Backbone as a ProteinNet text record, in pm:
[ID]
protein_1_A
[PRIMARY]
XXXXXXXXXXXXXXXXXXXXXXXXXXXXXXXXXXXXXXXXXXXXXXXXXXXXXXXXXXXXXXXXXXXXXXXXXX
[TERTIARY]
2498.3	2361	2322.2	2302.2	2227.8	2085.5	2055.3	1898.1	1829.9	1872.2	1811.9	1761.9	1818.4	1770	1646.7	1600.5	1486	1359.1	1346.2	1234.6	1222	1330.7	1319.8	1270.3	1309.2	1264.8	1132.4	1064.4	927.9	857.8	906.3	852.1	823.8	933.8	952.9	833.9	842.6	739.8	600.5	586.4	440.5	395.6	488.4	445.4	413.9	518	495.8	377.8	323.5	190.2	79.2	106.1	5.9	-83.6	-4.8	-70.1	-38.1	-129.3	-108.9	-37	20.7	74.6	-35.4	-159	-267.5	-312	-305.5	-348.6	-257	-125.7	-25.1	-15.9	-48.7	-49.3	-172.5	-278.5	-409.4	-380.5	-321	-311.1	-207	-99.5	2.7	-31.5	-132.4	-182.9	-91.8	-42	28.5	-23.8	18.1	-50.3	23.1	-41.4	19.1	130.1	140.2	243.4	378.1	339.1	456.1	520	441.1	474.9	565.8	513.2	599.5	741.2	738.6	846.7	956.3	903.1	977.2	1038	954.8	996.8	1099.1	1092.7	1196.5	1328.9	1330.2	1436	1451.9	1358.1	1347.5	1346.7	1266.7	1248.3	1272.1	1337.4	1346.8	1245	1162.9	1061.6	1121.4	1035.4	1075.8	1052.1	1115.6	1082.8	937.7	870.3	718	648.8	706.4	624.3	689.4	823.2	871.5	796.5	777.1	696.3	564.6	484.8	346.9	376.3	478.3	492.6	533.4	624	661	545.6	451.8	345.9	257.7	218.5	123	193.8	318.3	398.9	427.8	410.1	436.6	566.6	657.8	808.1	850.4	985.6	1036.3	1092.6	1128.8	1188.5	1323.6	1397.2	1527	1520.3	1419.7	1402.8	1385.1	1322.8	1291.2	1433.2	1511.3	1647.9	1750.9	1725	1810.8	1896.7	1847.6	1921.1	2027.3	2011.4	2125.4	2161.7	2268.8	2318.9	2394.6	2427	2509	2643.9	2688.9	2824.4	2839.1	2717.9	2724.3	2771.1	2761.2	2797	2936.9	3005.9	3130.9	3234.5
-4640.5	-4724	-4714.4	-4822.1	-4838.1	-4800.6	-4690.7	-4672.4	-4749.5	-4814.3	-4896.5	-5030.3	-5057.5	-5185.7	-5160.2	-5031.3	-5020.4	-5081.1	-5046.3	-5102.7	-5252.7	-5324.9	-5472.5	-5523	-5433.6	-5483.4	-5453.7	-5328	-5296.9	-5410.2	-5447.7	-5547.8	-5672.1	-5725.2	-5852.8	-5850.8	-5735.5	-5726.8	-5730.9	-5654.8	-5655.7	-5785.3	-5850.4	-6001.1	-6094.8	-6075.7	-6178.8	-6151	-6029.1	-6005.3	-6016.4	-6074.8	-6085.3	-5970.7	-5848.5	-5733.3	-5701	-5651.6	-5591.6	-5452.3	-5421.2	-5271.7	-5171.5	-5217.9	-5120.2	-5097.1	-5214.9	-5205.2	-5135.5	-5153.3	-5093.5	-4934.2	-4914.3	-4760.3	-4682.3	-4745.7	-4693.4	-4667.5	-4768.5	-4756.4	-4644.7	-4637.5	-4541	-4394	-4394.7	-4260.7	-4217.1	-4303.5	-4282.6	-4354.2	-4345.4	-4417.9	-4558.9	-4640.2	-4771.1	-4765.7	-4672.7	-4647.4	-4602.7	-4530.2	-4476.5	-4587.6	-4687.6	-4807.2	-4887	-4906.4	-4981.8	-4917.8	-4796.8	-4716.9	-4739.4	-4720	-4750.2	-4890.7	-4996.7	-5132.1	-5167	-5089.6	-5112.1	-5031.2	-4945.2	-4869.6	-4735	-4702.3	-4579.8	-4460.7	-4477.4	-4370.5	-4392.1	-4318.6	-4333.8	-4252	-4315.2	-4248	-4146.3	-4037.9	-3939.4	-3995.6	-3935.7	-3981.5	-3987.5	-3894	-3895.1	-4031.3	-4065.7	-4172.3	-4308.3	-4298.8	-4408.8	-4441.4	-4336.6	-4347.6	-4431.8	-4376	-4442.3	-4576.3	-4607.4	-4747.8	-4840	-4788.8	-4882.5	-4908.5	-4801.6	-4838.3	-4925.6	-4932	-5005.9	-5158.9	-5164	-5292.3	-5358.4	-5279.8	-5318.5	-5322.8	-5254.8	-5244.2	-5102.1	-5094.6	-4946.8	-4894.6	-4770.1	-4718.5	-4784.4	-4797.5	-4858.5	-4997.5	-5078.6	-5201.2	-5183.1	-5091.9	-5067.9	-5040.8	-4966.7	-4925.9	-5024.8	-5137.1	-5248.9	-5231.7	-5154.8	-5152.6	-5044.3	-4952.2	-4840.7	-4781.7	-4753.3	-4686.1	-4580.8	-4479.1	-4378.1	-4407.8	-4523.5	-4580.9	-4607.7	-4623.1	-4652.2	-4504.9	-4403.5	-4275.6	-4223.4	-4292.5	-4236.3	-4287.5
1346.2	1358.9	1195.5	1140.7	1004.5	993.5	969.1	968.3	886.7	788.2	693.9	758.5	878.6	959.4	1027.4	1054.6	1131.5	1048.4	927.4	835.5	842.5	812.9	842.5	987.4	1072.3	1232.8	1234.8	1166.9	1187.8	1108.2	1007	900	994.2	1044.8	1125.2	1243.2	1296.9	1424.9	1371.9	1273.7	1221.7	1171.1	1109.2	1050	1167.9	1263.9	1377.7	1451.2	1434.6	1508.7	1429.8	1294.1	1203.3	1164.4	1165.6	1129.1	985.2	896.9	779.4	771.6	663.8	650.1	674.8	622.7	639.6	781.6	867.9	1000.7	1083.6	1056.3	1127.2	1097.8	959.3	922.4	984	1001.3	1052.4	1204	1271.8	1413.1	1441.3	1360.4	1381.4	1312.1	1256.7	1184.4	1073.9	994.6	874.4	750.7	622.6	525.5	508.6	436	405.9	326	229.2	145.7	225.5	313.6	400.8	485.4	531.5	602.2	499.7	367.9	285	268.2	237.9	223.6	337.9	463.9	586.4	574.3	567.4	581.7	455.3	349.3	237	261.8	359	390.6	305.2	236.9	157.1	254.8	361.5	447	564.6	652	806.6	876.3	959.3	1039.8	1132.8	1165.2	1255.3	1403.1	1494.3	1637	1672.9	1626.7	1663.4	1588.2	1476.7	1400.4	1470.5	1492.8	1581.5	1708.4	1778.2	1902.5	1895.8	1784.9	1757.5	1711.8	1612.3	1580.8	1682.1	1774.8	1893.4	1976.2	2009.5	2095.9	2017.4	1896.5	1825.2	1833.7	1810.8	1813	1944.1	2036.2	2180.1	2213.6	2169.4	2189.9	2235.9	2262.1	2286.4	2152.2	2151.4	2035.9	2022.6	2133.2	2133.9	2063.8	2083.6	2028.8	1865.5	1831.6	1687.7	1629.4	1705.9	1649.1	1673.4	1721.4	1734.6	1855.6	1968.7	2094.3	2074.2	2018.2	1992.1	2132.3	2167.7	2278.4	2245.4	2329	2307.8	2276	2318.1	2279.2	2120.7	2053	1921	1857.2	1908.4	1841.1	1888.6	1978	2029.9	1928.9
[MASK]
++++++++++++++++++++++++++++++++++++++++++++++++++++++++++++++++++++++++++

């Protein structure tokens, strides 16, 4: 799994929902600068932050990670 792809997925979902980084950050209880760093691939969010982002964006964590399955680690 290329964790750098999570950020662009989050950005895509955020933009298609016409949310700003600031609005997403506030709803997910993180800073706007953190969202910017996640979207640029500088930072990989923890599972807890992924849970909050997924909830705000209305998707599953699996969707944010690009449909990763256990087979991806075999």
